[in-house]
C-alpha positions in Angstrom: 51.1 7.8 -7.5 51.7 7.8 -11.2 49.8 9.9 -13.7 47.8 6.9 -14.7 46.7 6.3 -11.1 45.7 9.9 -10.7 43.6 9.7 -13.9 41.9 6.5 -12.7 41.2 8.1 -9.3 39.9 11.2 -11.0 37.6 9.2 -13.3 36.3 7.2 -10.4 35.5 10.3 -8.3 33.9 11.9 -11.4 31.7 8.8 -12.0 30.7 8.8 -8.3 29.7 12.5 -8.3 27.8 12.1 -11.6 25.9 9.2 -10.1 25.0 11.3 -7.0 24.0 14.2 -9.2 21.7 12.1 -11.4 20.2 10.4 -8.3 19.4 13.7 -6.8 18.1 15.4 -9.9 14.5 14.6 -9.4 14.3 16.3 -6.0 16.4 19.3 -7.1 14.7 19.8 -10.4 11.2 19.2 -8.9 10.4 16.8 -11.8 10.4 13.0 -11.9 12.6 11.7 -14.7 10.5 9.3 -17.0 6.9 8.6 -17.6 3.8 7.5 -15.8 1.3 5.7 -18.1 -2.1 4.5 -17.2 -5.2 2.9 -18.8 -8.7 4.0 -18.0 -12.0 2.0 -17.7 -12.8 3.4 -21.2 -9.6 1.8 -22.6 -7.8 5.1 -23.1 -4.0 5.1 -22.6 -2.6 8.2 -21.0 1.2 9.0 -20.7 2.6 11.8 -18.5 6.2 12.7 -19.1 8.5 14.0 -16.3 5.7 15.0 -13.8 6.3 17.4 -11.0 7.3 15.8 -7.7 5.3 18.4 -5.9 1.6 18.1 -5.0 -1.3 15.9 -5.9 -1.8 14.8 -9.5 -5.3 13.8 -10.7 -5.8 11.0 -13.1 -8.4 10.9 -15.9 -12.0 11.6 -14.6 -12.9 7.9 -15.1 -9.8 6.9 -13.1 -7.1 4.4 -13.9 -7.4 0.7 -13.8 -3.7 0.0 -14.6 -0.7 2.3 -13.8 2.9 1.9 -15.0 5.6 3.8 -13.0 8.5 4.3 -15.4 10.0 7.2 -13.5 13.0 7.2 -11.2 10.7 7.9 -8.1 8.2 5.8 -6.2 4.6 6.9 -6.2 1.5 6.5 -4.1 -1.9 5.9 -5.7 -5.2 7.1 -4.1 -8.8 6.2 -4.7 -9.9 9.9 -4.1 -9.2 12.8 -6.6 -7.5 14.9 -3.8 -4.8 12.3 -2.7 -6.7 11.6 0.5 -8.2 8.6 2.1 -6.8 5.3 3.6 -7.1 3.2 0.5 -3.7 3.7 -1.1 -1.0 1.6 -2.8 2.7 2.3 -2.9 4.0 1.8 -6.4 7.8 1.6 -6.6 9.7 2.8 -9.7 9.6 0.6 -12.8 6.6 -1.5 -11.5 2.9 -1.7 -12.6 -0.3 -2.0 -10.6 -3.7 -3.2 -11.9 -6.9 -3.0 -9.9 -8.8 -6.2 -9.2 -12.2 -6.7 -10.8 -14.9 -4.8 -8.9 -12.4 -2.4 -7.2 -12.6 1.4 -7.6 -10.1 2.9 -10.0 -7.2 5.0 -8.9 -8.0 8.7 -9.2 -4.9 10.6 -8.1 -1.3 10.1 -7.1 1.7 11.7 -5.4 5.4 11.2 -6.0 7.7 10.2 -3.1 10.7 12.5 -3.0 
């Protein structure tokens, strides 16, 4: 192998390792990278930056009618304030969920890690 081939191989390996490190950062650092934004029934807009991947997170007391997941981790939304119950929705990264008219708002969420 020539010096140029070694450099290319080294660059490719470095890029692959960097990709793996970035993909694993959320679990290791215990924070999701990005923001979660939601709107309430009272038309307030709330944005949470880099939330912890651990535990249950409560939304505003009035709940959320629309949730935007701009993190690098999927999330699960719950109707109850303690992340319990059977009415949930799985919200993948970079997607948005809006409740249908007459439905109860989302009141808490967990992050999938």
